[in-house]
C-alpha positions as YAML, in Angstrom:
chain: A
units: angstrom
residues:
- id: 1
  name: MET
  ca: [-3.67, 136.25, 133.30]
- id: 2
  name: SER
  ca: [-2.09, 133.00, 131.89]
- id: 3
  name: VAL
  ca: [-3.05, 131.25, 128.71]
- id: 4
  name: LEU
  ca: [-5.82, 128.60, 129.14]
- id: 5
  name: ASP
  ca: [-3.80, 125.28, 129.77]
- id: 6
  name: HIS
  ca: [-6.63, 122.73, 130.35]
- id: 7
  name: LYS
  ca: [-9.75, 121.86, 128.04]
- id: 8
  name: ILE
  ca: [-13.27, 122.75, 128.98]
- id: 9
  name: ASP
  ca: [-16.65, 121.56, 128.00]
- id: 10
  name: PHE
  ca: [-19.94, 123.20, 128.75]
- id: 11
  name: SER
  ca: [-23.70, 122.31, 128.27]
- id: 12
  name: VAL
  ca: [-26.45, 124.69, 128.86]
- id: 13
  name: VAL
  ca: [-30.17, 123.89, 129.58]
- id: 14
  name: MET
  ca: [-32.65, 126.61, 128.69]
- id: 15
  name: SER
  ca: [-36.48, 126.87, 128.19]
- id: 16
  name: VAL
  ca: [-38.28, 128.95, 125.78]
- id: 17
  name: THR
  ca: [-42.20, 129.80, 126.74]
- id: 18
  name: LYS
  ca: [-44.13, 131.79, 124.02]
- id: 19
  name: ALA
  ca: [-41.42, 133.10, 122.19]
- id: 20
  name: ASN
  ca: [-39.45, 132.93, 118.96]
- id: 21
  name: PRO
  ca: [-36.20, 132.00, 120.05]
- id: 22
  name: ASN
  ca: [-34.59, 132.21, 116.54]
- id: 23
  name: GLY
  ca: [-36.43, 132.94, 113.22]
- id: 24
  name: ASP
  ca: [-35.80, 131.43, 109.78]
- id: 25
  name: PRO
  ca: [-35.74, 133.97, 107.35]
- id: 26
  name: LEU
  ca: [-35.95, 131.12, 104.93]
- id: 27
  name: ASN
  ca: [-39.56, 130.07, 106.21]
- id: 28
  name: GLY
  ca: [-41.22, 133.35, 106.86]
- id: 29
  name: ASN
  ca: [-39.34, 133.92, 110.39]
- id: 30
  name: ARG
  ca: [-40.82, 130.96, 111.77]
- id: 31
  name: PRO
  ca: [-38.99, 129.44, 114.79]
- id: 32
  name: ARG
  ca: [-36.38, 127.17, 113.35]
- id: 33
  name: GLN
  ca: [-37.37, 123.08, 113.40]
- id: 34
  name: ASN
  ca: [-35.44, 120.19, 112.11]
- id: 35
  name: TYR
  ca: [-37.21, 117.68, 110.00]
- id: 36
  name: ASP
  ca: [-38.45, 115.53, 113.32]
- id: 37
  name: GLY
  ca: [-40.13, 118.81, 114.65]
- id: 38
  name: HIS
  ca: [-37.61, 119.71, 117.13]
- id: 39
  name: GLY
  ca: [-37.10, 123.03, 117.72]
- id: 40
  name: GLU
  ca: [-33.55, 124.68, 116.90]
- id: 41
  name: ILE
  ca: [-31.39, 127.94, 117.69]
- id: 42
  name: SER
  ca: [-28.25, 128.25, 115.33]
- id: 43
  name: ASP
  ca: [-24.90, 128.49, 116.83]
- id: 44
  name: VAL
  ca: [-24.82, 131.99, 115.10]
- id: 45
  name: ALA
  ca: [-27.80, 133.27, 117.30]
- id: 46
  name: ILE
  ca: [-26.09, 131.84, 120.57]
- id: 47
  name: LYS
  ca: [-22.68, 133.77, 119.61]
- id: 48
  name: ARG
  ca: [-24.37, 136.69, 118.95]
- id: 49
  name: LYS
  ca: [-26.10, 136.79, 122.57]
- id: 50
  name: ILE
  ca: [-22.94, 135.78, 124.23]
- id: 51
  name: ARG
  ca: [-21.12, 138.72, 122.36]
- id: 52
  name: ASN
  ca: [-24.13, 141.03, 123.81]
- id: 53
  name: ARG
  ca: [-23.32, 139.75, 127.09]
- id: 54
  name: LEU
  ca: [-19.62, 140.41, 126.92]
- id: 55
  name: GLN
  ca: [-20.24, 144.03, 126.05]
- id: 56
  name: ASP
  ca: [-22.69, 144.55, 128.91]
- id: 57
  name: MET
  ca: [-19.98, 143.14, 131.02]
- id: 58
  name: GLY
  ca: [-17.78, 145.87, 129.73]
- id: 59
  name: GLU
  ca: [-15.57, 143.68, 127.14]
- id: 60
  name: TYR
  ca: [-14.74, 145.57, 123.74]
- id: 61
  name: VAL
  ca: [-16.31, 143.01, 121.23]
- id: 62
  name: PHE
  ca: [-15.27, 143.52, 117.30]
- id: 63
  name: VAL
  ca: [-18.53, 142.01, 115.73]
- id: 64
  name: GLN
  ca: [-21.19, 144.39, 117.35]
- id: 65
  name: SER
  ca: [-24.74, 144.52, 116.18]
- id: 66
  name: ASN
  ca: [-26.40, 147.60, 115.27]
- id: 67
  name: ASP
  ca: [-28.73, 148.00, 117.99]
- id: 68
  name: LYS
  ca: [-25.90, 147.22, 120.35]
- id: 69
  name: ARG
  ca: [-23.05, 149.26, 118.66]
- id: 70
  name: VAL
  ca: [-21.06, 150.94, 121.38]
- id: 71
  name: ASP
  ca: [-18.84, 152.97, 118.69]
- id: 72
  name: SER
  ca: [-19.35, 155.27, 115.86]
- id: 73
  name: PHE
  ca: [-18.23, 152.85, 113.17]
- id: 74
  name: LYS
  ca: [-20.63, 151.44, 110.63]
- id: 75
  name: SER
  ca: [-18.30, 148.47, 109.26]
- id: 76
  name: LEU
  ca: [-15.92, 146.12, 110.61]
- id: 77
  name: LYS
  ca: [-13.17, 147.45, 108.55]
- id: 78
  name: GLU
  ca: [-13.73, 150.94, 109.81]
- id: 79
  name: ARG
  ca: [-13.45, 149.26, 113.38]
- id: 80
  name: ALA
  ca: [-10.43, 147.54, 112.49]
- id: 81
  name: GLU
  ca: [-8.86, 150.55, 111.14]
- id: 82
  name: SER
  ca: [-9.42, 152.39, 114.61]
- id: 83
  name: VAL
  ca: [-6.55, 150.44, 115.94]
- id: 84
  name: LYS
  ca: [-3.43, 152.20, 114.39]
- id: 85
  name: GLU
  ca: [-1.12, 149.17, 114.12]
- id: 86
  name: LEU
  ca: [-4.00, 147.45, 112.11]
- id: 87
  name: ALA
  ca: [-4.72, 150.49, 109.90]
- id: 88
  name: ASP
  ca: [-0.60, 150.62, 109.32]
- id: 89
  name: ILE
  ca: [-0.62, 146.94, 108.20]
- id: 90
  name: LEU
  ca: [-3.78, 147.73, 105.76]
- id: 91
  name: LYS
  ca: [-1.50, 150.87, 104.52]
- id: 92
  name: SER
  ca: [1.48, 148.40, 103.97]
- id: 93
  name: LYS
  ca: [2.63, 146.96, 100.58]
- id: 94
  name: ASP
  ca: [4.00, 144.29, 102.57]
- id: 95
  name: SER
  ca: [1.55, 141.30, 103.69]
- id: 96
  name: GLN
  ca: [1.42, 141.09, 107.38]
- id: 97
  name: ALA
  ca: [-1.40, 138.81, 108.08]
- id: 98
  name: GLU
  ca: [0.05, 136.89, 111.29]
- id: 99
  name: GLU
  ca: [0.78, 139.96, 112.87]
- id: 100
  name: PHE
  ca: [-2.80, 141.58, 111.94]
- id: 101
  name: ALA
  ca: [-4.32, 138.40, 113.62]
- id: 102
  name: GLU
  ca: [-2.25, 138.71, 116.70]
- id: 103
  name: ILE
  ca: [-2.98, 142.34, 117.35]
- id: 104
  name: ALA
  ca: [-6.87, 141.69, 116.69]
- id: 105
  name: CYS
  ca: [-6.76, 138.86, 119.17]
- id: 106
  name: LYS
  ca: [-5.29, 141.03, 121.77]
- id: 107
  name: GLU
  ca: [-7.67, 143.95, 120.89]
- id: 108
  name: TRP
  ca: [-11.13, 141.84, 120.90]
- id: 109
  name: ILE
  ca: [-12.25, 139.22, 123.07]
- id: 110
  name: ASP
  ca: [-14.54, 137.69, 120.49]
- id: 111
  name: VAL
  ca: [-11.75, 137.47, 117.99]
- id: 112
  name: ARG
  ca: [-9.69, 135.68, 120.22]
- id: 113
  name: GLY
  ca: [-12.60, 133.43, 121.41]
- id: 114
  name: PHE
  ca: [-14.67, 132.66, 118.51]
- id: 115
  name: GLY
  ca: [-12.29, 133.61, 115.54]
- id: 116
  name: GLN
  ca: [-12.80, 135.92, 112.77]
- id: 117
  name: VAL
  ca: [-12.26, 136.25, 109.00]
- id: 118
  name: PHE
  ca: [-10.38, 139.29, 108.13]
- id: 119
  name: ALA
  ca: [-10.47, 140.02, 104.48]
- id: 120
  name: TYR
  ca: [-9.89, 143.92, 103.34]
- id: 121
  name: LYS
  ca: [-8.42, 145.75, 100.60]
- id: 122
  name: GLY
  ca: [-5.51, 147.85, 101.50]
- id: 123
  name: SER
  ca: [-5.78, 151.61, 101.98]
- id: 124
  name: GLY
  ca: [-4.00, 153.61, 99.22]
- id: 125
  name: THR
  ca: [-1.35, 151.57, 97.95]
- id: 126
  name: GLY
  ca: [-1.53, 149.02, 100.37]
- id: 127
  name: THR
  ca: [-1.87, 145.42, 99.67]
- id: 128
  name: GLY
  ca: [-4.51, 144.79, 102.59]
- id: 129
  name: VAL
  ca: [-5.04, 141.44, 104.44]
- id: 130
  name: SER
  ca: [-6.65, 138.37, 104.23]
- id: 131
  name: VAL
  ca: [-6.59, 135.83, 107.23]
- id: 132
  name: GLY
  ca: [-8.63, 133.80, 108.93]
- id: 133
  name: VAL
  ca: [-8.40, 133.30, 112.81]
- id: 134
  name: ARG
  ca: [-9.55, 129.86, 114.31]
- id: 135
  name: GLY
  ca: [-11.11, 130.66, 117.87]
- id: 136
  name: PRO
  ca: [-10.97, 128.00, 120.69]
- id: 137
  name: VAL
  ca: [-14.54, 128.40, 121.56]
- id: 138
  name: SER
  ca: [-16.87, 126.14, 119.54]
- id: 139
  name: ILE
  ca: [-20.45, 126.32, 120.08]
- id: 140
  name: HIS
  ca: [-23.39, 123.52, 118.79]
- id: 141
  name: THR
  ca: [-26.84, 124.46, 117.42]
- id: 142
  name: ALA
  ca: [-29.10, 124.23, 120.39]
- id: 143
  name: THR
  ca: [-32.04, 121.53, 119.79]
- id: 144
  name: SER
  ca: [-35.13, 120.83, 121.69]
- id: 145
  name: VAL
  ca: [-35.65, 117.70, 124.14]
- id: 146
  name: ASP
  ca: [-38.85, 117.48, 122.35]
- id: 147
  name: PRO
  ca: [-40.84, 118.27, 119.27]
- id: 148
  name: ILE
  ca: [-42.32, 121.77, 119.56]
- id: 149
  name: ASP
  ca: [-45.66, 123.33, 119.11]
- id: 150
  name: LEU
  ca: [-45.82, 126.36, 117.27]
- id: 151
  name: THR
  ca: [-48.57, 129.24, 117.25]
- id: 152
  name: SER
  ca: [-48.92, 131.78, 114.46]
- id: 153
  name: MET
  ca: [-51.22, 134.56, 114.49]
- id: 154
  name: GLN
  ca: [-52.02, 137.54, 112.24]
- id: 155
  name: ILE
  ca: [-50.84, 140.94, 113.36]
- id: 156
  name: THR
  ca: [-52.57, 144.20, 111.84]
- id: 157
  name: LYS
  ca: [-52.14, 148.03, 112.41]
- id: 158
  name: SER
  ca: [-54.93, 150.45, 112.92]
- id: 159
  name: VAL
  ca: [-53.33, 153.76, 112.31]
- id: 160
  name: ASN
  ca: [-52.76, 155.81, 109.27]
- id: 161
  name: SER
  ca: [-49.15, 155.18, 107.80]
- id: 162
  name: GLU
  ca: [-50.19, 157.80, 104.88]
- id: 163
  name: PRO
  ca: [-52.01, 161.18, 105.33]
- id: 164
  name: GLY
  ca: [-55.56, 161.44, 103.73]
- id: 165
  name: LYS
  ca: [-57.06, 158.35, 105.29]
- id: 166
  name: GLU
  ca: [-59.51, 158.49, 108.07]
- id: 167
  name: ARG
  ca: [-58.72, 155.31, 109.18]
- id: 168
  name: GLY
  ca: [-56.08, 152.50, 108.46]
- id: 169
  name: SER
  ca: [-56.66, 148.50, 108.92]
- id: 170
  name: ASP
  ca: [-53.83, 147.16, 107.00]
- id: 171
  name: THR
  ca: [-52.37, 143.60, 107.41]
- id: 172
  name: MET
  ca: [-48.89, 143.66, 108.73]
- id: 173
  name: GLY
  ca: [-47.76, 139.92, 108.63]
- id: 174
  name: MET
  ca: [-47.54, 137.20, 110.72]
- id: 175
  name: LYS
  ca: [-46.03, 136.49, 114.23]
- id: 176
  name: HIS
  ca: [-45.06, 132.95, 115.18]
- id: 177
  name: ARG
  ca: [-43.86, 131.93, 118.57]
- id: 178
  name: VAL
  ca: [-42.84, 128.48, 120.41]
- id: 179
  name: ASP
  ca: [-45.51, 127.70, 122.99]
- id: 180
  name: PHE
  ca: [-43.06, 125.87, 125.16]
- id: 181
  name: GLY
  ca: [-39.87, 124.15, 124.78]
- id: 182
  name: VAL
  ca: [-36.39, 123.03, 126.46]
- id: 183
  name: TYR
  ca: [-33.65, 123.27, 124.64]
- id: 184
  name: VAL
  ca: [-30.20, 122.06, 125.22]
- id: 185
  name: PHE
  ca: [-26.67, 123.20, 123.63]
- id: 186
  name: HIS
  ca: [-23.11, 122.10, 124.03]
- id: 187
  name: GLY
  ca: [-19.66, 123.90, 123.63]
- id: 188
  name: SER
  ca: [-15.98, 123.10, 124.21]
- id: 189
  name: ILE
  ca: [-12.94, 125.21, 124.43]
- id: 190
  name: ASN
  ca: [-9.66, 123.88, 122.87]
- id: 191
  name: THR
  ca: [-6.25, 124.81, 124.49]
- id: 192
  name: GLN
  ca: [-4.05, 124.10, 121.39]
- id: 193
  name: LEU
  ca: [-6.41, 127.10, 119.71]
- id: 194
  name: ALA
  ca: [-6.21, 129.06, 123.03]
- id: 195
  name: GLU
  ca: [-2.43, 129.34, 122.76]
- id: 196
  name: LYS
  ca: [-2.53, 130.54, 119.40]
- id: 197
  name: THR
  ca: [-5.16, 133.23, 119.87]
- id: 198
  name: GLY
  ca: [-4.08, 134.35, 123.58]
- id: 199
  name: PHE
  ca: [-7.36, 133.44, 125.00]
- id: 200
  name: THR
  ca: [-6.82, 133.29, 128.95]
- id: 201
  name: ILE
  ca: [-8.59, 131.45, 131.75]
- id: 202
  name: SER
  ca: [-9.92, 134.87, 132.48]
- id: 203
  name: ASP
  ca: [-11.73, 134.84, 129.31]
- id: 204
  name: SER
  ca: [-13.12, 131.54, 129.77]
- id: 205
  name: ASN
  ca: [-14.57, 132.75, 133.12]
- id: 206
  name: LYS
  ca: [-16.28, 135.66, 131.24]
- id: 207
  name: ILE
  ca: [-17.51, 133.07, 128.70]
- id: 208
  name: LYS
  ca: [-19.00, 131.09, 131.25]
- id: 209
  name: GLU
  ca: [-20.68, 134.37, 133.25]
- id: 210
  name: ALA
  ca: [-22.25, 135.23, 129.85]
- id: 211
  name: LEU
  ca: [-23.62, 131.68, 129.65]
- id: 212
  name: VAL
  ca: [-25.38, 131.97, 132.88]
- id: 213
  name: THR
  ca: [-26.76, 135.51, 132.01]
- id: 214
  name: LEU
  ca: [-27.50, 134.82, 128.44]
- id: 215
  name: PHE
  ca: [-30.94, 136.40, 127.93]
- id: 216
  name: GLU
  ca: [-30.38, 139.39, 130.09]
- id: 217
  name: ASN
  ca: [-31.13, 142.77, 128.25]
- id: 218
  name: ASP
  ca: [-32.17, 140.29, 125.19]
- id: 219
  name: ALA
  ca: [-36.01, 141.38, 125.32]
- id: 220
  name: SER
  ca: [-37.78, 142.22, 121.84]
- id: 221
  name: SER
  ca: [-41.19, 141.59, 120.78]
- id: 222
  name: ALA
  ca: [-40.42, 138.32, 119.54]
- id: 223
  name: ARG
  ca: [-38.72, 137.44, 122.93]
- id: 224
  name: PRO
  ca: [-40.49, 139.33, 125.62]
- id: 225
  name: GLU
  ca: [-38.83, 139.83, 129.24]
- id: 226
  name: GLY
  ca: [-38.88, 136.28, 131.14]
- id: 227
  name: SER
  ca: [-39.92, 134.33, 128.22]
- id: 228
  name: MET
  ca: [-36.12, 132.71, 127.57]
- id: 229
  name: GLU
  ca: [-34.85, 131.43, 130.74]
- id: 230
  name: ILE
  ca: [-31.23, 129.52, 131.42]
- id: 231
  name: HIS
  ca: [-31.72, 126.73, 134.01]
- id: 232
  name: LYS
  ca: [-28.36, 125.06, 134.17]
- id: 233
  name: VAL
  ca: [-24.64, 125.68, 133.05]
- id: 234
  name: LEU
  ca: [-22.60, 122.86, 133.26]
- id: 235
  name: TRP
  ca: [-18.89, 123.71, 133.12]
- id: 236
  name: TRP
  ca: [-16.60, 120.57, 132.91]
- id: 237
  name: GLU
  ca: [-12.70, 121.26, 133.33]
- id: 238
  name: HIS
  ca: [-10.29, 118.57, 132.58]
- id: 239
  name: ASN
  ca: [-6.76, 118.38, 134.01]
- id: 240
  name: SER
  ca: [-4.89, 118.34, 130.86]
- id: 241
  name: LYS
  ca: [-4.60, 120.30, 127.46]
- id: 242
  name: LEU
  ca: [-6.04, 117.10, 125.56]
- id: 243
  name: GLY
  ca: [-8.46, 116.32, 128.26]
- id: 244
  name: GLN
  ca: [-9.44, 112.95, 129.95]
- id: 245
  name: TYR
  ca: [-12.43, 112.39, 127.73]
- id: 246
  name: SER
  ca: [-13.81, 113.47, 124.30]
- id: 247
  name: ALA
  ca: [-16.18, 116.20, 124.10]
- id: 248
  name: ALA
  ca: [-18.81, 113.99, 122.79]
- id: 249
  name: LYS
  ca: [-18.56, 111.92, 125.90]
- id: 250
  name: VAL
  ca: [-18.61, 114.57, 128.23]
- id: 251
  name: HIS
  ca: [-21.84, 116.00, 126.54]
- id: 252
  name: ARG
  ca: [-23.75, 112.80, 126.46]
- id: 253
  name: ALA
  ca: [-23.22, 112.73, 130.21]
- id: 254
  name: LEU
  ca: [-26.14, 115.37, 130.60]
- id: 255
  name: GLU
  ca: [-29.16, 113.72, 130.08]
- id: 256
  name: VAL
  ca: [-32.47, 115.78, 129.74]
- id: 257
  name: SER
  ca: [-36.04, 114.14, 129.81]
- id: 258
  name: SER
  ca: [-39.62, 114.87, 129.90]
- id: 259
  name: THR
  ca: [-41.89, 113.12, 132.83]
- id: 260
  name: VAL
  ca: [-45.19, 113.70, 131.40]
- id: 261
  name: SER
  ca: [-46.58, 113.35, 127.95]
- id: 262
  name: GLU
  ca: [-47.01, 116.88, 127.33]
- id: 263
  name: PRO
  ca: [-44.75, 119.04, 129.06]
- id: 264
  name: ARG
  ca: [-45.70, 122.72, 129.74]
- id: 265
  name: THR
  ca: [-43.01, 123.59, 132.24]
- id: 266
  name: PHE
  ca: [-39.47, 123.06, 133.05]
- id: 267
  name: ASP
  ca: [-40.73, 121.19, 136.42]
- id: 268
  name: ASP
  ca: [-42.02, 118.59, 133.77]
- id: 269
  name: TYR
  ca: [-38.37, 117.68, 132.89]
- id: 270
  name: THR
  ca: [-35.61, 115.94, 134.98]
- id: 271
  name: VAL
  ca: [-31.91, 116.60, 134.51]
- id: 272
  name: ASN
  ca: [-29.62, 113.99, 134.98]
- id: 273
  name: ILE
  ca: [-25.61, 114.12, 135.18]
- id: 274
  name: LYS
  ca: [-23.55, 111.27, 134.77]
- id: 275
  name: GLU
  ca: [-20.18, 111.38, 136.99]
- id: 276
  name: LEU
  ca: [-17.14, 110.94, 135.04]
- id: 277
  name: GLU
  ca: [-14.14, 110.18, 137.20]
- id: 278
  name: GLY
  ca: [-11.49, 112.72, 137.25]
- id: 279
  name: LEU
  ca: [-13.48, 115.33, 135.83]
- id: 280
  name: LYS
  ca: [-14.16, 118.57, 137.37]
- id: 281
  name: LEU
  ca: [-17.76, 119.60, 137.29]
- id: 282
  name: GLU
  ca: [-19.14, 123.11, 138.31]
- id: 283
  name: GLU
  ca: [-22.92, 123.22, 138.10]
- id: 284
  name: LEU
  ca: [-24.53, 126.93, 137.69]
- id: 285
  name: ASN
  ca: [-28.31, 127.71, 137.88]
- id: 286
  name: GLY
  ca: [-29.36, 130.60, 135.88]
- id: 287
  name: LEU
  ca: [-30.60, 133.83, 137.59]
...
């Protein structure tokens, strides 16, 4: 499959219902909010979910989470050294950073898509490697259309943690959730960086498929099944490497607004898309 030869921009409209889409560890794991009260989901969290979906699709991913790990490697360096060519470079006395990056991009879709920093000491007398790969796929922080309402509840346990007690009822902590919110995030795929990493048209289609099914196999106590939903994925394809329009203008073509003072479902919102002449738009609905 040929390397991506035209710019792509995309936007995603999603909803959260009685779930914690992305807890803030510096704020008691409460759902992230900006100073205006709008909810946020970090770009790092979104990329994590994309990586998980790519793994579900059978792709080999370099940055695997512990609960989705499909190999026996417990560190990124061990995973890198599992590729013979990369292990040889780490053992070499000569610096071969560019070759290391090229091999890594061919091996893992998330490296050639999102980029990766490789900074590892060499094995034995090897000099190691220190190189940063800039990926063509960039993703913004997701932000809710309206300010969100948070609900907090205290959770407890009523079983014995230690032997010798008849009955335990120890406070475990707090659990927080967003009652309801519609979030939007944007992204782009840069052709110049795609050429450097070898990111192909096929890879871009896999990213698109991952976005449509972003919350499949993502259920947890904080995000029960069905509480996170993708409603629309807008996929704009330009006819050149630089594109006919700036990414900012393309992303502004999407307007999502509430039609009632206190929206409680996605039906309380309208989605309008401004047509941009000469720009191919594919509008996909979530599953």
